[in-house]
C-alpha beads as a LAMMPS data file, in Angstrom:
LAMMPS data file: protein, C-alpha beads

434 atoms
433 bonds

1 atom types
1 bond types

-500.0 500.0 xlo xhi
-500.0 500.0 ylo yhi
-500.0 500.0 zlo zhi

Masses

1 110.0

Atoms # bond

1 1 1 -297.580 -413.686 410.462
2 1 1 -295.306 -416.288 408.312
3 1 1 -293.230 -419.059 409.887
4 1 1 -289.494 -418.666 410.035
5 1 1 -286.643 -420.982 409.821
6 1 1 -283.017 -420.397 409.739
7 1 1 -280.594 -423.393 408.225
8 1 1 -276.847 -423.242 408.723
9 1 1 -273.834 -425.281 409.919
10 1 1 -273.175 -424.607 413.767
11 1 1 -271.791 -426.775 416.952
12 1 1 -274.848 -427.076 418.134
13 1 1 -278.259 -427.198 416.437
14 1 1 -281.877 -426.120 418.002
15 1 1 -282.443 -429.939 418.291
16 1 1 -280.301 -431.386 421.154
17 1 1 -277.371 -433.657 420.283
18 1 1 -277.320 -432.216 416.720
19 1 1 -274.463 -429.906 415.311
20 1 1 -273.482 -429.315 411.714
21 1 1 -276.070 -428.180 409.163
22 1 1 -279.165 -428.093 411.189
23 1 1 -281.831 -425.506 412.218
24 1 1 -280.557 -423.348 414.499
25 1 1 -283.430 -420.839 414.837
26 1 1 -287.318 -421.479 414.250
27 1 1 -290.414 -419.769 415.126
28 1 1 -292.105 -421.471 418.644
29 1 1 -294.891 -422.121 417.082
30 1 1 -293.766 -424.134 413.875
31 1 1 -294.770 -427.430 413.913
32 1 1 -291.879 -429.531 414.311
33 1 1 -292.785 -432.196 411.348
34 1 1 -292.955 -429.002 409.322
35 1 1 -289.902 -427.765 410.302
36 1 1 -288.134 -430.657 409.101
37 1 1 -290.184 -430.511 405.838
38 1 1 -288.699 -427.232 405.290
39 1 1 -285.096 -428.163 406.106
40 1 1 -284.712 -430.100 403.100
41 1 1 -285.269 -426.853 400.946
42 1 1 -281.638 -426.026 401.601
43 1 1 -280.332 -427.158 398.839
44 1 1 -276.814 -425.061 397.526
45 1 1 -273.941 -425.434 395.320
46 1 1 -270.974 -423.715 396.277
47 1 1 -268.794 -422.035 394.153
48 1 1 -271.730 -421.799 391.460
49 1 1 -273.508 -419.015 392.876
50 1 1 -273.104 -416.404 395.647
51 1 1 -276.966 -415.954 396.129
52 1 1 -280.176 -418.144 395.501
53 1 1 -284.084 -417.553 396.013
54 1 1 -286.886 -420.196 395.718
55 1 1 -290.300 -420.534 395.937
56 1 1 -291.743 -424.051 396.730
57 1 1 -295.429 -425.087 397.586
58 1 1 -295.893 -428.004 399.853
59 1 1 -299.103 -429.768 401.590
60 1 1 -299.197 -430.358 405.332
61 1 1 -301.541 -431.396 407.307
62 1 1 -304.708 -430.694 405.094
63 1 1 -302.965 -427.029 404.771
64 1 1 -301.095 -425.562 401.718
65 1 1 -297.881 -423.676 402.658
66 1 1 -295.805 -421.514 400.374
67 1 1 -291.832 -421.419 401.184
68 1 1 -289.802 -418.459 400.233
69 1 1 -285.713 -419.598 400.716
70 1 1 -283.046 -417.203 400.328
71 1 1 -279.579 -419.343 400.471
72 1 1 -276.318 -417.395 400.561
73 1 1 -272.772 -418.073 400.820
74 1 1 -271.562 -417.671 404.247
75 1 1 -267.850 -418.104 404.369
76 1 1 -266.566 -421.023 406.538
77 1 1 -267.741 -422.829 409.566
78 1 1 -266.603 -423.682 412.822
79 1 1 -264.605 -426.670 411.370
80 1 1 -263.015 -423.895 408.663
81 1 1 -265.246 -426.002 406.230
82 1 1 -267.294 -424.015 403.418
83 1 1 -270.625 -422.968 405.123
84 1 1 -274.194 -421.461 403.870
85 1 1 -277.275 -419.957 405.391
86 1 1 -280.479 -421.170 404.238
87 1 1 -283.394 -418.127 405.748
88 1 1 -286.447 -419.713 404.837
89 1 1 -290.084 -417.885 404.934
90 1 1 -293.256 -419.983 405.524
91 1 1 -296.501 -418.605 404.677
92 1 1 -299.897 -420.210 404.696
93 1 1 -302.367 -419.389 401.983
94 1 1 -304.870 -417.798 403.716
95 1 1 -301.934 -415.341 404.579
96 1 1 -300.319 -414.600 400.989
97 1 1 -302.662 -411.659 399.674
98 1 1 -301.614 -409.700 402.578
99 1 1 -298.145 -409.254 401.032
100 1 1 -296.873 -408.055 397.615
101 1 1 -295.650 -411.403 395.494
102 1 1 -292.951 -413.809 396.369
103 1 1 -290.433 -412.025 394.453
104 1 1 -290.933 -408.633 395.385
105 1 1 -290.421 -410.387 399.584
106 1 1 -287.205 -411.305 398.274
107 1 1 -286.044 -407.799 396.937
108 1 1 -287.782 -405.675 399.366
109 1 1 -287.761 -407.222 403.225
110 1 1 -284.647 -405.873 405.053
111 1 1 -284.740 -408.884 407.685
112 1 1 -283.065 -411.647 405.231
113 1 1 -279.665 -412.906 407.330
114 1 1 -276.282 -413.205 405.524
115 1 1 -275.089 -414.781 408.468
116 1 1 -275.563 -416.486 412.327
117 1 1 -273.316 -416.027 415.407
118 1 1 -275.943 -416.510 418.063
119 1 1 -277.053 -419.399 420.044
120 1 1 -279.590 -421.800 418.685
121 1 1 -283.190 -420.205 419.908
122 1 1 -287.145 -420.317 418.909
123 1 1 -288.113 -417.084 417.370
124 1 1 -290.862 -414.649 418.215
125 1 1 -293.611 -414.134 415.471
126 1 1 -292.352 -411.369 413.419
127 1 1 -294.246 -409.080 411.299
128 1 1 -293.340 -408.341 408.066
129 1 1 -293.167 -404.765 407.068
130 1 1 -292.969 -404.298 403.277
131 1 1 -294.838 -401.784 401.142
132 1 1 -297.009 -402.652 398.299
133 1 1 -295.261 -401.203 395.297
134 1 1 -297.619 -399.223 392.198
135 1 1 -296.576 -401.359 389.278
136 1 1 -294.954 -398.764 386.599
137 1 1 -294.756 -401.234 383.574
138 1 1 -292.111 -403.992 383.559
139 1 1 -288.975 -402.188 382.938
140 1 1 -286.132 -404.697 384.031
141 1 1 -287.757 -406.598 380.726
142 1 1 -287.356 -403.275 378.792
143 1 1 -283.793 -402.407 379.858
144 1 1 -282.351 -406.315 379.331
145 1 1 -284.635 -406.748 376.662
146 1 1 -285.612 -404.037 374.695
147 1 1 -289.401 -404.633 375.215
148 1 1 -291.506 -404.470 378.301
149 1 1 -294.106 -407.037 376.554
150 1 1 -291.622 -410.076 376.997
151 1 1 -292.026 -409.748 380.538
152 1 1 -295.630 -411.534 379.177
153 1 1 -293.448 -414.833 378.122
154 1 1 -292.631 -416.805 381.718
155 1 1 -296.346 -415.729 382.684
156 1 1 -297.862 -417.550 379.881
157 1 1 -295.815 -420.324 379.625
158 1 1 -296.532 -423.229 382.481
159 1 1 -292.332 -423.932 382.536
160 1 1 -289.974 -421.370 381.338
161 1 1 -285.780 -421.657 382.015
162 1 1 -283.171 -418.911 381.763
163 1 1 -279.565 -419.154 381.233
164 1 1 -277.531 -416.817 383.759
165 1 1 -274.330 -415.265 385.282
166 1 1 -273.305 -416.245 388.571
167 1 1 -273.877 -412.705 389.857
168 1 1 -277.097 -412.212 388.466
169 1 1 -279.610 -413.733 390.312
170 1 1 -280.753 -410.710 391.617
171 1 1 -281.507 -409.366 388.800
172 1 1 -283.678 -412.698 387.318
173 1 1 -285.388 -412.185 390.792
174 1 1 -286.390 -408.684 389.497
175 1 1 -287.148 -410.267 386.218
176 1 1 -289.797 -412.551 388.020
177 1 1 -291.382 -409.748 390.154
178 1 1 -291.932 -407.908 387.034
179 1 1 -293.485 -410.934 385.275
180 1 1 -295.520 -411.972 388.741
181 1 1 -296.902 -408.268 388.793
182 1 1 -298.808 -409.045 385.706
183 1 1 -301.154 -411.173 387.799
184 1 1 -304.377 -409.418 387.965
185 1 1 -305.583 -412.101 391.110
186 1 1 -302.755 -411.706 393.531
187 1 1 -303.154 -415.320 394.489
188 1 1 -302.091 -416.147 391.265
189 1 1 -298.810 -414.671 391.552
190 1 1 -297.742 -417.330 394.539
191 1 1 -298.863 -420.008 391.743
192 1 1 -295.565 -420.192 389.828
193 1 1 -293.034 -422.046 391.954
194 1 1 -289.270 -420.929 391.035
195 1 1 -285.223 -421.310 391.886
196 1 1 -282.994 -418.439 390.216
197 1 1 -280.463 -421.689 390.301
198 1 1 -281.557 -424.939 389.971
199 1 1 -278.927 -426.960 392.476
200 1 1 -277.290 -430.233 391.133
201 1 1 -279.501 -432.677 393.142
202 1 1 -283.136 -430.631 392.505
203 1 1 -285.740 -432.095 389.903
204 1 1 -286.525 -429.187 387.146
205 1 1 -290.428 -430.710 387.233
206 1 1 -290.661 -428.826 391.031
207 1 1 -290.172 -425.320 389.675
208 1 1 -292.175 -423.520 386.783
209 1 1 -289.567 -421.279 386.396
210 1 1 -285.876 -421.966 386.931
211 1 1 -282.440 -420.736 386.492
212 1 1 -279.216 -422.170 384.998
213 1 1 -276.083 -420.875 385.420
214 1 1 -274.118 -423.984 383.992
215 1 1 -275.611 -426.363 381.269
216 1 1 -278.914 -424.839 379.627
217 1 1 -281.321 -427.017 378.903
218 1 1 -282.368 -428.236 375.705
219 1 1 -285.333 -426.970 376.007
220 1 1 -286.807 -423.541 375.170
221 1 1 -284.827 -420.763 377.016
222 1 1 -284.091 -417.140 377.826
223 1 1 -280.577 -416.050 377.797
224 1 1 -279.852 -413.247 380.169
225 1 1 -276.102 -413.811 379.152
226 1 1 -276.259 -412.755 375.889
227 1 1 -279.696 -410.875 376.522
228 1 1 -281.367 -413.170 374.141
229 1 1 -285.194 -413.106 374.399
230 1 1 -288.102 -414.517 371.540
231 1 1 -290.073 -411.985 370.667
232 1 1 -293.440 -410.825 373.069
233 1 1 -297.049 -412.574 372.010
234 1 1 -299.423 -410.589 370.707
235 1 1 -301.189 -410.790 373.646
236 1 1 -303.466 -408.498 376.343
237 1 1 -300.406 -409.464 378.607
238 1 1 -297.832 -407.933 376.501
239 1 1 -299.861 -404.824 376.197
240 1 1 -300.198 -404.968 380.045
241 1 1 -296.777 -405.178 380.685
242 1 1 -295.835 -402.489 378.673
243 1 1 -298.419 -399.987 379.506
244 1 1 -299.224 -400.816 383.201
245 1 1 -302.695 -399.490 382.552
246 1 1 -306.043 -401.788 383.492
247 1 1 -309.146 -402.234 381.665
248 1 1 -312.191 -401.359 383.518
249 1 1 -313.215 -404.959 383.359
250 1 1 -309.666 -405.799 384.825
251 1 1 -309.738 -403.027 387.782
252 1 1 -313.187 -404.928 388.558
253 1 1 -311.230 -408.198 388.885
254 1 1 -313.250 -409.673 386.014
255 1 1 -310.049 -411.113 384.259
256 1 1 -309.457 -414.477 383.237
257 1 1 -305.671 -415.321 383.131
258 1 1 -304.199 -418.422 380.583
259 1 1 -306.265 -421.581 382.255
260 1 1 -303.169 -423.714 382.995
261 1 1 -302.617 -427.437 384.435
262 1 1 -300.790 -427.327 387.674
263 1 1 -299.035 -430.318 387.844
264 1 1 -298.741 -432.280 391.111
265 1 1 -294.983 -432.225 391.159
266 1 1 -295.052 -428.338 392.017
267 1 1 -296.447 -429.757 394.889
268 1 1 -294.622 -431.002 397.976
269 1 1 -297.451 -433.428 398.898
270 1 1 -296.126 -434.679 402.749
271 1 1 -299.166 -435.606 404.369
272 1 1 -302.804 -436.344 403.464
273 1 1 -305.031 -436.800 406.253
274 1 1 -307.798 -439.824 405.721
275 1 1 -310.597 -436.906 406.390
276 1 1 -311.602 -434.845 403.656
277 1 1 -311.368 -431.122 403.620
278 1 1 -313.670 -429.314 401.488
279 1 1 -312.977 -426.050 402.972
280 1 1 -310.863 -424.765 400.153
281 1 1 -312.867 -425.721 397.577
282 1 1 -316.100 -424.504 399.028
283 1 1 -314.250 -421.123 399.407
284 1 1 -313.684 -421.302 395.857
285 1 1 -317.066 -421.763 395.218
286 1 1 -318.313 -419.097 397.075
287 1 1 -315.788 -416.444 395.647
288 1 1 -316.856 -417.701 392.250
289 1 1 -320.012 -417.061 393.298
290 1 1 -319.657 -413.403 394.552
291 1 1 -317.764 -412.800 391.336
292 1 1 -320.867 -413.468 389.176
293 1 1 -322.875 -411.967 391.441
294 1 1 -321.219 -408.367 391.777
295 1 1 -321.063 -408.816 387.201
296 1 1 -324.929 -408.894 387.754
297 1 1 -324.952 -405.694 390.097
298 1 1 -322.623 -404.541 387.780
299 1 1 -325.006 -404.769 384.570
300 1 1 -327.822 -403.697 385.774
301 1 1 -326.651 -400.761 386.968
302 1 1 -324.876 -399.890 383.956
303 1 1 -326.860 -401.585 380.922
304 1 1 -324.328 -400.015 377.957
305 1 1 -320.936 -401.413 379.819
306 1 1 -318.947 -403.629 378.310
307 1 1 -316.817 -406.358 380.374
308 1 1 -313.323 -407.446 378.630
309 1 1 -312.584 -410.646 379.794
310 1 1 -309.115 -413.076 378.644
311 1 1 -309.932 -416.486 377.830
312 1 1 -307.622 -419.040 377.163
313 1 1 -304.154 -418.322 374.777
314 1 1 -304.377 -414.801 375.911
315 1 1 -306.791 -413.675 373.411
316 1 1 -309.077 -411.403 374.578
317 1 1 -312.861 -411.302 373.971
318 1 1 -315.339 -408.427 374.188
319 1 1 -318.720 -409.347 375.879
320 1 1 -321.076 -407.383 373.606
321 1 1 -324.462 -405.031 374.970
322 1 1 -327.372 -407.068 373.765
323 1 1 -329.752 -404.386 375.090
324 1 1 -332.667 -403.233 372.659
325 1 1 -334.676 -400.217 372.870
326 1 1 -337.670 -400.169 374.761
327 1 1 -340.284 -398.720 376.197
328 1 1 -341.684 -401.153 379.197
329 1 1 -339.594 -402.069 382.418
330 1 1 -339.212 -405.603 383.106
331 1 1 -340.923 -406.864 385.874
332 1 1 -338.820 -407.673 388.267
333 1 1 -340.048 -411.358 389.370
334 1 1 -338.950 -411.589 385.599
335 1 1 -335.317 -410.892 386.002
336 1 1 -335.008 -413.169 388.781
337 1 1 -337.060 -415.888 386.809
338 1 1 -334.107 -415.398 383.963
339 1 1 -331.538 -415.182 386.642
340 1 1 -332.927 -418.171 388.536
341 1 1 -332.604 -420.122 385.431
342 1 1 -329.116 -419.455 384.525
343 1 1 -327.888 -419.708 387.813
344 1 1 -329.321 -423.144 387.665
345 1 1 -327.291 -423.781 384.041
346 1 1 -330.847 -423.842 382.134
347 1 1 -329.367 -421.025 379.673
348 1 1 -331.848 -422.349 376.781
349 1 1 -334.795 -421.637 379.022
350 1 1 -334.024 -418.283 379.904
351 1 1 -332.054 -417.130 376.509
352 1 1 -336.177 -418.417 375.299
353 1 1 -337.757 -416.428 378.188
354 1 1 -335.409 -413.351 377.323
355 1 1 -336.207 -413.661 373.495
356 1 1 -340.195 -413.309 374.299
357 1 1 -339.929 -410.281 376.222
358 1 1 -340.983 -406.982 374.397
359 1 1 -338.612 -405.393 377.189
360 1 1 -334.661 -406.508 377.196
361 1 1 -332.927 -403.162 377.872
362 1 1 -333.268 -404.279 381.301
363 1 1 -331.360 -407.431 381.432
364 1 1 -328.723 -408.565 379.401
365 1 1 -329.214 -412.362 379.260
366 1 1 -326.387 -413.006 376.634
367 1 1 -323.812 -411.373 379.345
368 1 1 -325.166 -413.249 382.499
369 1 1 -324.945 -416.856 380.866
370 1 1 -321.305 -416.160 379.360
371 1 1 -320.496 -414.849 383.549
372 1 1 -322.163 -418.178 384.269
373 1 1 -319.732 -420.193 382.277
374 1 1 -316.864 -418.251 382.905
375 1 1 -317.181 -418.919 386.795
376 1 1 -317.865 -422.495 386.314
377 1 1 -314.705 -422.543 384.339
378 1 1 -312.942 -420.839 387.534
379 1 1 -314.739 -423.359 390.064
380 1 1 -313.109 -425.974 387.925
381 1 1 -309.619 -424.366 388.163
382 1 1 -310.242 -424.481 391.642
383 1 1 -310.501 -428.139 391.687
384 1 1 -307.883 -428.969 389.767
385 1 1 -305.108 -426.649 391.516
386 1 1 -306.360 -428.166 394.961
387 1 1 -306.184 -431.891 393.112
388 1 1 -308.401 -433.285 396.180
389 1 1 -311.867 -434.411 394.645
390 1 1 -313.150 -438.003 393.826
391 1 1 -313.948 -439.530 390.620
392 1 1 -317.989 -438.793 390.982
393 1 1 -316.768 -435.282 391.496
394 1 1 -314.678 -435.078 388.561
395 1 1 -317.127 -436.896 386.583
396 1 1 -319.989 -433.978 387.702
397 1 1 -317.851 -431.388 386.084
398 1 1 -316.996 -433.105 383.344
399 1 1 -321.022 -433.666 382.668
400 1 1 -321.476 -429.822 383.845
401 1 1 -318.828 -428.741 381.001
402 1 1 -320.115 -430.771 378.488
403 1 1 -323.825 -429.211 378.726
404 1 1 -322.008 -425.897 378.693
405 1 1 -320.507 -426.830 375.057
406 1 1 -323.960 -428.646 374.237
407 1 1 -326.026 -424.896 374.677
408 1 1 -323.295 -423.328 372.764
409 1 1 -323.862 -426.262 369.543
410 1 1 -327.307 -425.505 369.613
411 1 1 -326.835 -421.789 369.533
412 1 1 -324.193 -420.970 366.776
413 1 1 -325.092 -417.110 367.111
414 1 1 -324.146 -416.978 370.796
415 1 1 -321.924 -414.171 371.224
416 1 1 -317.679 -415.052 371.265
417 1 1 -318.876 -418.960 370.428
418 1 1 -315.184 -419.878 369.551
419 1 1 -313.510 -418.372 372.545
420 1 1 -315.925 -420.087 375.057
421 1 1 -315.671 -423.557 373.418
422 1 1 -312.156 -423.429 373.218
423 1 1 -312.111 -422.638 377.126
424 1 1 -314.280 -425.337 378.101
425 1 1 -312.653 -427.509 376.270
426 1 1 -309.363 -426.776 377.969
427 1 1 -311.030 -427.447 381.463
428 1 1 -312.548 -431.132 379.940
429 1 1 -309.345 -432.513 378.703
430 1 1 -307.575 -431.556 381.580
431 1 1 -310.268 -433.131 383.904
432 1 1 -310.566 -436.306 381.661
433 1 1 -306.667 -436.494 382.128
434 1 1 -306.500 -435.968 385.808

Bonds

1 1 1 2
2 1 2 3
3 1 3 4
4 1 4 5
5 1 5 6
6 1 6 7
7 1 7 8
8 1 8 9
9 1 9 10
10 1 10 11
11 1 11 12
12 1 12 13
13 1 13 14
14 1 14 15
15 1 15 16
16 1 16 17
17 1 17 18
18 1 18 19
19 1 19 20
20 1 20 21
21 1 21 22
22 1 22 23
23 1 23 24
24 1 24 25
25 1 25 26
26 1 26 27
27 1 27 28
28 1 28 29
29 1 29 30
30 1 30 31
31 1 31 32
32 1 32 33
33 1 33 34
34 1 34 35
35 1 35 36
36 1 36 37
37 1 37 38
38 1 38 39
39 1 39 40
40 1 40 41
41 1 41 42
42 1 42 43
43 1 43 44
44 1 44 45
45 1 45 46
46 1 46 47
47 1 47 48
48 1 48 49
49 1 49 50
50 1 50 51
51 1 51 52
52 1 52 53
53 1 53 54
54 1 54 55
55 1 55 56
56 1 56 57
57 1 57 58
58 1 58 59
59 1 59 60
60 1 60 61
61 1 61 62
62 1 62 63
63 1 63 64
64 1 64 65
65 1 65 66
66 1 66 67
67 1 67 68
68 1 68 69
69 1 69 70
70 1 70 71
71 1 71 72
72 1 72 73
73 1 73 74
74 1 74 75
75 1 75 76
76 1 76 77
77 1 77 78
78 1 78 79
79 1 79 80
80 1 80 81
81 1 81 82
82 1 82 83
83 1 83 84
84 1 84 85
85 1 85 86
86 1 86 87
87 1 87 88
88 1 88 89
89 1 89 90
90 1 90 91
91 1 91 92
92 1 92 93
93 1 93 94
94 1 94 95
95 1 95 96
96 1 96 97
97 1 97 98
98 1 98 99
99 1 99 100
100 1 100 101
101 1 101 102
102 1 102 103
103 1 103 104
104 1 104 105
105 1 105 106
106 1 106 107
107 1 107 108
108 1 108 109
109 1 109 110
110 1 110 111
111 1 111 112
112 1 112 113
113 1 113 114
114 1 114 115
115 1 115 116
116 1 116 117
117 1 117 118
118 1 118 119
119 1 119 120
120 1 120 121
121 1 121 122
122 1 122 123
123 1 123 124
124 1 124 125
125 1 125 126
126 1 126 127
127 1 127 128
128 1 128 129
129 1 129 130
130 1 130 131
131 1 131 132
132 1 132 133
133 1 133 134
134 1 134 135
135 1 135 136
136 1 136 137
137 1 137 138
138 1 138 139
139 1 139 140
140 1 140 141
141 1 141 142
142 1 142 143
143 1 143 144
144 1 144 145
145 1 145 146
146 1 146 147
147 1 147 148
148 1 148 149
149 1 149 150
150 1 150 151
151 1 151 152
152 1 152 153
153 1 153 154
154 1 154 155
155 1 155 156
156 1 156 157
157 1 157 158
158 1 158 159
159 1 159 160
160 1 160 161
161 1 161 162
162 1 162 163
163 1 163 164
164 1 164 165
165 1 165 166
166 1 166 167
167 1 167 168
168 1 168 169
169 1 169 170
170 1 170 171
171 1 171 172
172 1 172 173
173 1 173 174
174 1 174 175
175 1 175 176
176 1 176 177
177 1 177 178
178 1 178 179
179 1 179 180
180 1 180 181
181 1 181 182
182 1 182 183
183 1 183 184
184 1 184 185
185 1 185 186
186 1 186 187
187 1 187 188
188 1 188 189
189 1 189 190
190 1 190 191
191 1 191 192
192 1 192 193
193 1 193 194
194 1 194 195
195 1 195 196
196 1 196 197
197 1 197 198
198 1 198 199
199 1 199 200
200 1 200 201
201 1 201 202
202 1 202 203
203 1 203 204
204 1 204 205
205 1 205 206
206 1 206 207
207 1 207 208
208 1 208 209
209 1 209 210
210 1 210 211
211 1 211 212
212 1 212 213
213 1 213 214
214 1 214 215
215 1 215 216
216 1 216 217
217 1 217 218
218 1 218 219
219 1 219 220
220 1 220 221
221 1 221 222
222 1 222 223
223 1 223 224
224 1 224 225
225 1 225 226
226 1 226 227
227 1 227 228
228 1 228 229
229 1 229 230
230 1 230 231
231 1 231 232
232 1 232 233
233 1 233 234
234 1 234 235
235 1 235 236
236 1 236 237
237 1 237 238
238 1 238 239
239 1 239 240
240 1 240 241
241 1 241 242
242 1 242 243
243 1 243 244
244 1 244 245
245 1 245 246
246 1 246 247
247 1 247 248
248 1 248 249
249 1 249 250
250 1 250 251
251 1 251 252
252 1 252 253
253 1 253 254
254 1 254 255
255 1 255 256
256 1 256 257
257 1 257 258
258 1 258 259
259 1 259 260
260 1 260 261
261 1 261 262
262 1 262 263
263 1 263 264
264 1 264 265
265 1 265 266
266 1 266 267
267 1 267 268
268 1 268 269
269 1 269 270
270 1 270 271
271 1 271 272
272 1 272 273
273 1 273 274
274 1 274 275
275 1 275 276
276 1 276 277
277 1 277 278
278 1 278 279
279 1 279 280
280 1 280 281
281 1 281 282
282 1 282 283
283 1 283 284
284 1 284 285
285 1 285 286
286 1 286 287
287 1 287 288
288 1 288 289
289 1 289 290
290 1 290 291
291 1 291 292
292 1 292 293
293 1 293 294
294 1 294 295
295 1 295 296
296 1 296 297
297 1 297 298
298 1 298 299
299 1 299 300
300 1 300 301
301 1 301 302
302 1 302 303
303 1 303 304
304 1 304 305
305 1 305 306
306 1 306 307
307 1 307 308
308 1 308 309
309 1 309 310
310 1 310 311
311 1 311 312
312 1 312 313
313 1 313 314
314 1 314 315
315 1 315 316
316 1 316 317
317 1 317 318
318 1 318 319
319 1 319 320
320 1 320 321
321 1 321 322
322 1 322 323
323 1 323 324
324 1 324 325
325 1 325 326
326 1 326 327
327 1 327 328
328 1 328 329
329 1 329 330
330 1 330 331
331 1 331 332
332 1 332 333
333 1 333 334
334 1 334 335
335 1 335 336
336 1 336 337
337 1 337 338
338 1 338 339
339 1 339 340
340 1 340 341
341 1 341 342
342 1 342 343
343 1 343 344
344 1 344 345
345 1 345 346
346 1 346 347
347 1 347 348
348 1 348 349
349 1 349 350
350 1 350 351
351 1 351 352
352 1 352 353
353 1 353 354
354 1 354 355
355 1 355 356
356 1 356 357
357 1 357 358
358 1 358 359
359 1 359 360
360 1 360 361
361 1 361 362
362 1 362 363
363 1 363 364
364 1 364 365
365 1 365 366
366 1 366 367
367 1 367 368
368 1 368 369
369 1 369 370
370 1 370 371
371 1 371 372
372 1 372 373
373 1 373 374
374 1 374 375
375 1 375 376
376 1 376 377
377 1 377 378
378 1 378 379
379 1 379 380
380 1 380 381
381 1 381 382
382 1 382 383
383 1 383 384
384 1 384 385
385 1 385 386
386 1 386 387
387 1 387 388
388 1 388 389
389 1 389 390
390 1 390 391
391 1 391 392
392 1 392 393
393 1 393 394
394 1 394 395
395 1 395 396
396 1 396 397
397 1 397 398
398 1 398 399
399 1 399 400
400 1 400 401
401 1 401 402
402 1 402 403
403 1 403 404
404 1 404 405
405 1 405 406
406 1 406 407
407 1 407 408
408 1 408 409
409 1 409 410
410 1 410 411
411 1 411 412
412 1 412 413
413 1 413 414
414 1 414 415
415 1 415 416
416 1 416 417
417 1 417 418
418 1 418 419
419 1 419 420
420 1 420 421
421 1 421 422
422 1 422 423
423 1 423 424
424 1 424 425
425 1 425 426
426 1 426 427
427 1 427 428
428 1 428 429
429 1 429 430
430 1 430 431
431 1 431 432
432 1 432 433
433 1 433 434
């Protein structure tokens, strides 16, 4: 269950001796130091917007947290000065998959407060009862800009700005919710920090998506005021935004979104323990291994199936079936030998052994090698996102990527060569600049 914190102007705060703008209520089990950090996200400019919604990420005590903040104007305080109320929900990384995407939580949860007229108090744990909504294309993007496919624009960009009217924060939130729906992996929906209004004392670098009500930036932006938006890119994301229909591979969670470098500015790094915590990296590696294992089982059970995977720049590539007619079943030990070679990264040995077999129908070595390369890229994405690994680990990952490239250079006829190389080089460049 998420932590909860309420921040507003009151004659007496939760902490003894505090008055004016302060925390008036928070979860009883919420660490006090974490609460002090979350308070800093209570930024609001009176007279410019009526409501503001934002998603921030922070690192605290070797854990990652996601902070949903809803701020609204609430008239005058006890001194007859302007007042606002900031209502925060703080989720740990382990629980976010139990909820819809963050923009949906803003739209669907009925527990958001507009004012506070009670005594300061500690809050009991609260279950957020929010129903998942089935995705049915990006209708809001269709209604506002005439093309549901344009919902893919912010999803395919690391940074995106929006120009809007004062009363359009909820509309912008609906657009965010539909763009976040395009992530097959629900966890990615929480990777895009956003705010419906960038306050004067906030930095644009802290958010991937941000709204401007006054003075839009000189950089690229989507204009809600004038219903102006560039054309949607020709991509699988745009197709999915229009149809809401997944391919079989996407239904099996074999989809890979556009690789992106998550800037350290999108994380609010608060406290770093001296003792290293490798749990997130281990979990990421285990998840990647499980995904590859599922793919192997799937390939053995249906040798005629094709897996469709999206790689860098949202271009779709098809994993072809290289099965050949045969009358002899492949020996089980031989299967295991080839798979072991692939998992160890000895692709050339695995390919040579496979090419010498008379019975190739029982195993699709090209697809298994491709899946292993993609799994390796996924694991590296997790390292980059976490941002906590040594120079030695960085060099090891670079060496692993260069090994993939060497194999592809040596086998120019390997399927989807260009797409795989592009994806590998993208990660390699990111690691080199990390």
